N, C-alpha and C positions, 0 to 999 in steps of 0.2 A: 504492499500498500504506499503509493508517494504523494506527499502534500506538500504543499509551498509552505515554508517556516514562515509562521507567524511570531511576534515579538511582543512581551510587556514593554513597556516604555521605562526601560532600566539599562541605560548605557553608563557602564562602569569604567571611569578612568584608571590608567594603571596604577595598581599598588604600588609598583616600583618606578612609577614616574621619576625620571631623573634626569635634567640636562646639565651639560656642563659646556661653558665656551671657554677658552684658557689664553691667557696673555704669557708671552714668551719672558722670561725672567731675564735678566741683563747680565748672567754668570754663565758664559758659554761651557764651562767645566761642569755647570749642573745638570747636562744633558737635558734641559729643561722641554726643547722641542719634542723630543721623544714623550716626555711626559705629558705634554698637552696633547699630542696626538692621541698617544694610548687612552688619556681620559676620556676624550672626548668620542673614541670609538667604542669603548667599553660603556659610558653613559649612553649613546644611540642604542647600541646593542640590546642593553639591559630594559631601557625604556621600550623600545618597538617588541621585545619578548613579552615582559609583563603586560604591556598595553593589549597586544594581541591575543593572547591567552587569557585573559581576562574576559575578553571580548568573546571568545569562543566558550569559554565557561558559562558566560552568560546567556550564549545562544542555547547551552545544553541546559541550562536552567529552564529557559523560555520553553523550550521543546518538551521538557518533561514536563511541566505543569500546564502546557498546552494540550499536548498529544498524548500524555500518558495515562489518561482516565483512570481505570482503576489501579494501575501501578503508584499513582500518586493519593489513591485512597479517596479519589471523588470524581465527579463526571469531567469530560473534558470541558475546557472551557471555550466561549463564542470566539469563532476566528477573530484575531486582532490585526491590527495594520500590516500589511504583507513586506517580507524581507525580499529584495531583489535578486540577493546574489546565491541563495540556497534552497534546497527542499530537503525534504525529510522522509526518512522509510520507516517503518515501524514494524516491527519483527515480534507478534504476539504468540510464537508458537516456541521458539528456542528457548532453551535453558540454557545460558542466561538470557533474559528478555533484552531487546538491544532497540535503541533509536540512532538513526544513522543521519547526521547532518552533512551533505555533501555540496560543497561550493564549488559553484559554476564560472567564476573568473569575471562575472559582471562588477564593472566598476561602480554602478548605480549613479543615478544623477548627483550630480556634484560631490561624488565619491573621491577619496583621497587614496583609497588602496584598492588592491584588486586580491581576491584570496581564491585559490584551489585546494584540491585534496579534500578531506573528510575528518569528521570527529564522531566518535562512537561511544554511544553510552551504554552501558552495560548493569546490570541488576536482575536480582532473583525474582522467580515467580512470586507473587503475594506481598512483593515491595511496597511500600508505604512511606512516600517522599515526607509527608506530613509530620510523620512519628518522628519524636527526639531520639537521636542516634542513626537515623537512615543513612546509609550510605550507597553511594554507585560510584562507577569508576568512568572518566573518561579517556577514552584512547585517542591520542593525536596521528592521523595517518598522512603523511608529506603533506601537512598543511603549510602551503606558500604562501606568503603574502608579500605582497611588492606593493612598495611606497610609489605612488604617481609621480610625485614631485622630483624624485631622481632615480627611478627605477631601481632601486635597490630592494632587496628582497632578505628576508628570511625564511627557512623551512624547521618546521617543529615537528618531533616524532615523539612518542614516550606515553605514558599513561600517568594520570592524576587519581588521587582519591577524593572525592568530595563528601564531607559529613554534615549532616544538618543536626547540629549539636543542640540546639535549642526545642528542634520542631517547628511546626507551623510552615507557612506558603506565602510567599512574597505578595502573591494576589490577595491574602488578607492581611497586608500588614496596617493598613489605615487603622483598621479596628484593634490592632494590637497594641497592649500598653507595655511589652516587653520586647527588647530583640529579638530579631530571629537571627542566628548565629552559625555561619558556615566557616568548618575549615578547608583549606586547600593544601594538598599535600604530595609531593613525588620526592622519590630519591633518583630517578633517572628521564629527565626531560632532556631529550638529545636536540641541539640547535645547532642548524648549518648556516653558515655566513654567506654573504656575498662573493669573498674571497675565497671559497671551496674549504674553510676550516670548519673543523665539527668538534662541540664540545659537549659535555654532559653536566648538567646543572640541577641542583636540588631547590625544592620549594617547600615553605612551611608558613602560611599565611592565615591569619583570621579576618574574616569579612563580617561585620555586625550593621545589620538594616534596622533602622527604625523609620518614624514618620513623624515630621515635623513642617508642616507645610508643603509637605510632597516627601519622597524618599531621602534619607540620609546614609550614608555607608560612611561605617570607619574601618580603616584598613590597619591589622597590625601584623607584625612578625613574630613567628611562635616556634623558632627553631630551637632545637634543645640545648642545653644551658652549656655544654660543650663546644656548640658551634658558637654561641654568642648571644648576649641578651636582644632581644627583638631584629634578630637577622630574617629575612624575607627568602632571600635568594643567595646562593653560593656555589661555586663552582670554579672552574677556570674560565678566563677569557681567550677571545681568538689569538691572543697573543701566546696563549699556554700558560699564563700566570695565574695565581690563586686570587680570588677575589671574594668580598661578603658584602651585601647592602644590608642595614639594618635600619628598619624605620623607628625613629627615637620620638618623634611624636605622631601619635596616627593619623593619618592621611584619610581627610575628610571630602567627602565628594555630596554634592547636595543638588537635588532634582529643581529647587527653587532656584537655583544658579543654573539651570539648562544643565544639569549633570555635571558642572565642572568642579575639579579639584579646587578647593577653597582655603586649604591649611592643610600644615602637616611639614614634618622635617625629616630628612633621610640621609645616613651616613654612608659612603661608599669608601670600603677597605681595600685597597691594592697593594701590588708589589711596589708600586712607585709612591704614592701618596695617598694620606687620608681627606677626603673631603667632604664637606657639609653641606647640603643643600636645604632652604625655607623655602615654602610656597605659602601663594596668599599675599601677596605683597604689591604696593604700588612701585611707581617708577624709582622713587626712592628708598626702596627697600624698607618701608615701613609696612605694618601689618594692614589690611584694609578690611573694614566691619560691613560693609555691604558689597551686594554684587556689582561690578562696575561694568559699564556699558562697552568699554574697550578690555585689553587684554589684563590679567592677572600677571604678576612677576614673580621671579625665583630669583634668590641669592645664593650664589656659591661660594663657600671660602674655603680654602685650602692654604696649606704651609709647604712651599717648595722645599726642596732639598739644601737649599741654602740658608734655610730659615726663616726666609722673608714669607711673609701672609700677604695672599691675594685674595682679591674679590671680585665678583664679574655679577651683574644685575641684568636679566633679560626676559623677556616677554614670554608668554606660554598661555 
């Protein structure tokens, strides 16, 4: 059975969203040019991976709640706004049950990227997504995302486990007085970059959904203590060097601000430097208390190997 994919209006910005633009240091022996290049590449790779895998996970949640029927413990939802670049196939016979989302490469009207490949949801017969502790897997099968502005792509393979820790469904969020909490974990997400290098990353994040004049999502890192407090993603970057991304302050996304990232702080620890990025600022690097008509700004702070501290402020 094939259906066009429909969606809840939940566009979740990357929990690992992280941008860096670097200024060269004056000391040539500090090898700062290499530091800047690596920081910029890693920041871009991490933001694309986190952003696009989040979107795919949200597609999975939407498909499950829309097409899951008895799997979700309730009747299927009335069809919602159509998604232009994917279709859904539901297998109600096999064990495990599956819902497959296949992306067709359509750029959609005004789109910023195209996707091919698929993600497959797997769960046992009798599965009830609305129950606390309910769990399913999402398997990425050659999910290739191409950014249209520069034609750069990443390809994601691997399996995640998504757990409904609290119970409840996002379609019922407006009537809930407590957060709906999901965790997302993976030990083996394979990422292939546009230079053909391939790395394995690990993911451990929590997403808490509440309702306050629209959906509010707070994202935190939940890696084991041995990895580091607040770490959400870790592994080796495209240069083969170890890195960790820790969420120091929850990343907050608000529907009332067009599902934009309105606040949060992320620390990136790598081989060369450690940098901190703060979100939800104005052009002067000060916190914003209302949703702006124009862009938000982020501020990146890092210390070069010569001991000098650098700051960059940019829009997002």
